[in-house]
C-alpha positions in Angstrom: 0.0 0.0 0.0 0.9 3.7 -0.2 2.5 5.7 2.5 2.1 9.3 3.7 4.4 11.8 2.0 7.8 12.2 3.7 8.7 15.8 3.6 11.5 15.9 6.1 15.2 15.3 5.6 17.1 12.3 7.0 20.4 10.5 6.7 18.5 7.4 5.5 15.0 6.7 4.4 13.1 5.2 7.3 9.9 4.1 5.6 9.0 1.6 2.9 7.9 3.4 -0.2 5.7 1.9 -2.9 7.3 0.6 -6.1 7.5 2.7 -9.2 9.2 5.7 -7.6 11.3 8.1 -9.7 14.7 9.1 -8.2 16.5 12.3 -9.2 20.1 12.7 -8.2 20.6 16.3 -7.0 23.9 18.1 -7.8 24.5 21.4 -6.0 26.3 22.7 -9.1 22.9 23.2 -10.8 23.6 20.7 -13.6 20.7 18.6 -12.3 18.0 21.3 -12.5 16.7 20.2 -15.9 16.8 16.6 -14.7 14.8 17.5 -11.6 12.0 19.1 -13.6 11.9 16.3 -16.1 11.8 13.7 -13.4 9.0 15.6 -11.7 7.0 15.6 -14.9 7.5 11.9 -15.3 6.5 11.2 -11.7 3.4 13.4 -12.0 2.5 11.7 -15.3 2.9 8.2 -13.7 1.3 9.3 -10.4 4.2 7.9 -8.4 6.4 9.4 -5.6 9.5 11.5 -6.5 12.7 11.0 -4.5 15.3 13.7 -4.5 18.6 12.2 -3.5 21.8 13.8 -2.5 25.1 12.4 -1.1 27.1 14.6 1.2 30.8 15.0 0.2 33.4 13.3 2.4 35.2 15.7 4.8 38.2 17.3 3.2 41.4 18.7 4.7 40.6 22.0 2.9 37.5 22.3 5.1 39.6 23.2 8.2 41.4 26.0 6.4 38.1 27.5 5.3 36.3 27.0 8.6 33.9 24.5 7.1 32.4 22.0 9.4 30.3 18.9 8.6 27.4 20.6 10.3 27.6 23.6 8.0 27.8 21.3 5.0 24.8 19.4 6.2 22.8 22.6 6.8 23.6 23.8 3.3 22.6 20.5 1.8 19.3 20.5 3.8 18.6 24.1 2.5 19.4 23.1 -1.1 17.1 20.1 -0.9 14.2 22.1 0.5 14.6 24.7 -2.2 14.6 22.0 -4.9 11.5 20.4 -3.4 9.8 23.8 -3.4 10.7 24.2 -7.1 8.9 20.9 -7.7 5.8 21.9 -5.7 5.5 25.2 -7.6 4.7 23.2 -10.8 3.4 19.9 -9.3 1.7 20.7 -5.9 0.0 17.4 -5.9 3.2 15.4 -6.2 4.4 13.2 -3.3 8.1 14.3 -2.8 10.6 12.6 -0.5 14.0 13.9 0.3 17.1 11.9 1.1 20.4 13.3 2.2 22.9 10.6 3.0 26.5 10.4 4.1 27.1 7.3 1.9 29.4 7.4 -1.0 27.7 9.0 -4.0 28.1 5.9 -6.2 26.8 3.6 -3.5 23.9 5.9 -2.8 22.8 6.1 -6.4 23.0 2.3 -6.8 21.0 1.7 -3.7 18.3 4.1 -5.0 18.5 2.5 -8.5 17.8 -0.9 -7.1 14.5 0.3 -5.6 13.3 2.7 -8.3 11.5 2.5 -11.6 13.9 5.0 -13.0 16.9 7.1 -11.9 17.3 10.5 -13.5 20.6 12.3 -13.6 21.8 15.5 -15.2 24.6 16.1 -17.6 27.2 18.9 -17.5 27.8 21.6 -20.1 29.2 20.9 -23.6 32.9 20.8 -24.0 35.0 22.5 -26.7 34.3 19.7 -29.1 30.5 19.9 -28.6 30.3 16.7 -26.5 28.4 16.4 -23.3 30.1 15.6 -20.0 28.1 13.2 -17.8 29.9 13.7 -14.5 31.2 10.8 -12.5 28.0 10.0 -10.6 25.9 10.2 -13.8 28.3 7.9 -15.6 28.4 5.5 -12.8 24.6 5.3 -12.7 24.3 4.7 -16.4 27.0 2.0 -16.5 26.1 0.1 -13.3 22.4 0.5 -12.5 20.2 -2.5 -13.2 17.2 -0.4 -14.1 16.5 2.5 -16.6 18.6 5.6 -16.2 17.6 8.9 -17.8 20.3 11.4 -18.7 18.8 14.9 -19.1 20.6 17.9 -20.4 17.5 19.8 -21.4 13.8 19.1 -21.7 11.9 19.4 -25.0 9.1 21.9 -25.0 7.0 20.3 -27.7 5.1 17.5 -26.0 3.6 16.2 -29.2 6.9 15.0 -30.6 7.3 11.2 -30.7 9.4 8.9 -28.5 12.3 7.3 -30.5 13.8 3.9 -29.7 16.9 2.4 -31.3 17.0 -1.4 -31.7 19.4 -3.9 -33.2 16.8 -6.6 -33.8 18.1 -9.1 -31.2 16.1 -10.5 -28.3 18.0 -8.1 -26.1 15.8 -5.3 -27.5 12.8 -6.5 -25.5 13.5 -4.3 -22.4 14.2 -1.1 -24.3 11.2 -1.7 -26.6 8.8 -2.3 -23.7 10.1 0.8 -22.0 9.7 2.9 -25.1 6.1 1.7 -25.8 5.1 2.4 -22.2 6.6 6.0 -22.4 4.8 6.7 -25.7 1.5 5.4 -24.3 1.8 7.5 -21.1 2.7 10.6 -23.2 0.0 9.8 -25.8 2.5 10.3 -28.7 3.7 8.0 -31.5 6.6 5.7 -31.2 9.3 5.6 -33.9 11.4 2.5 -33.9 14.7 3.0 -35.7 17.2 0.3 -36.8 20.6 1.4 -38.3 21.5 -1.0 -41.1 24.7 -1.7 -42.9 25.0 -4.8 -45.2 26.9 -7.4 -43.3 28.6 -9.5 -45.9 31.7 -11.7 -45.6 33.8 -10.9 -48.6 37.0 -12.8 -47.9 40.1 -11.1 -49.2 38.7 -9.9 -52.4 36.6 -7.0 -53.4 33.0 -7.8 -53.8 30.4 -5.3 -54.9 26.7 -6.2 -54.2 24.3 -5.5 -57.0 21.1 -3.6 -56.2 18.9 -6.8 -56.2 21.0 -8.4 -53.5 21.0 -5.2 -51.5 17.3 -4.9 -51.8 16.8 -8.5 -50.5 19.1 -7.8 -47.5 17.2 -4.6 -46.7 13.9 -6.4 -46.8 15.3 -9.0 -44.4 16.3 -6.2 -42.0 12.8 -4.6 -42.3 11.2 -8.0 -41.6 13.4 -8.5 -38.5 12.4 -5.0 -37.2 8.7 -5.7 -37.7 9.0 -9.1 -35.9 10.8 -7.5 -33.0 8.2 -4.8 -32.6 5.1 -7.0 -33.1 5.1 -8.8 -29.8 5.3 -5.7 -27.7 3.0 -3.6 -29.9 0.1 -6.0 -29.1 0.2 -4.8 -25.5 -0.1 -1.1 -26.6 -2.7 -0.9 -29.4 -3.2 2.8 -28.6 0.3 3.7 -29.7 0.9 4.6 -33.3 4.1 2.9 -34.4 6.4 3.8 -37.2 9.4 1.6 -38.0 12.4 2.7 -40.1 15.5 0.8 -41.4 18.1 3.5 -42.1 21.4 2.8 -43.7 24.3 4.2 -41.7 26.2 3.7 -38.5 24.0 3.5 -35.4 25.2 6.6 -33.6 24.6 8.9 -36.6 21.2 7.4 -37.3 20.0 7.8 -33.8 21.4 11.3 -33.4 19.5 12.3 -36.6 16.3 10.6 -35.4 16.5 12.4 -32.1 16.2 15.8 -33.8 12.5 15.4 -34.1 11.8 13.6 -30.8 11.1 14.4 -27.1 12.8 11.3 -25.8 15.3 8.8 -27.0 15.5 5.3 -25.6 18.5 3.0 -26.1 19.5 -0.3 -24.8 22.7 -1.1 -22.9 24.4 -4.4 -23.7 27.5 -4.1 -21.5 28.5 -7.2 -19.7 31.0 -7.8 -16.9 33.5 -5.2 -15.6 34.8 -4.1 -19.0 31.3 -4.1 -20.5 30.1 -1.8 -17.7 32.9 0.6 -18.4 32.2 0.7 -22.1 28.5 0.2 -21.8 28.3 -0.3 -25.5 29.8 2.2 -28.0 26.5 3.2 -29.5 24.9 4.1 -26.1 28.0 5.9 -25.0 28.3 7.9 -28.2 24.6 8.8 -28.2 24.7 10.1 -24.6 27.6 12.4 -25.5 25.9 13.7 -28.7 22.2 14.0 -28.1 20.9 17.1 -26.3 17.4 15.7 -25.6 16.6 13.3 -22.7 18.0 9.8 -23.2 17.0 6.8 -21.3 19.4 3.9 -21.1 17.6 0.6 -20.5 19.8 -2.4 -19.4 19.1 -5.6 -21.1 18.0 -8.7 -19.1 21.4 -10.2 -18.9 23.0 -7.1 -17.4 20.1 -6.8 -14.9 20.5 -10.4 -13.9 
């Protein structure tokens, strides 16, 4: 059952909250402000609690020289969290908002929250000189280690009629990201665009082999059929969602970046496995996170979650 709203601050959450909560990691630098508002919109749309989470920094030797005490840091954090909560209430007064300020390590804190949440929302930092986004260490850790969906939000999209876009590679590992994308499109009452980046995969040995147009056409039809089959099973559960599928020739990162230009949300899967896989997360997911300015949700596949 539900619980009463918890609107006080504590080192640890002391009550059991219902499933489905949205957790937003709060960064005092302000880089999480767009993530906070986006997460609040999602929580209001889903009618679930919103958790604002912040991990206090570990004491530093520099604190003594600046007359900074743990008590002062905690007081500043409490004031920050109350201000962020008030920002949410200004737009969503009906929303159930919980605050958590913890002394745990930031990475441990975000993983603890991720294991209990429907989705974790993190911000991204400003663009660098080469136009790429910087996730920040906590955001990167959340994306690469969380067992549930993680949204990375640089800025929200004003046009709420734009579709949700999901990128798939036509393997069974697409099921989680497809299901998430369909649910988001249904909740937002917008179409879903399913995009598959396609490059002819032909073993040519050591010679030069040029495919004629007929063979290319057959391979493309095979790819289109695979996309339709991947979508069909999930689409049956969401008959209200208008679905458009597209097989686009090109590398996956470029195709998804282009597709995101006319979308309010991009959903991608994460196929990283093991320690190295977690660090790399999958080159497509990583590249997309650095290149796409709209909100991106990374959905781990079933193997990674297990």
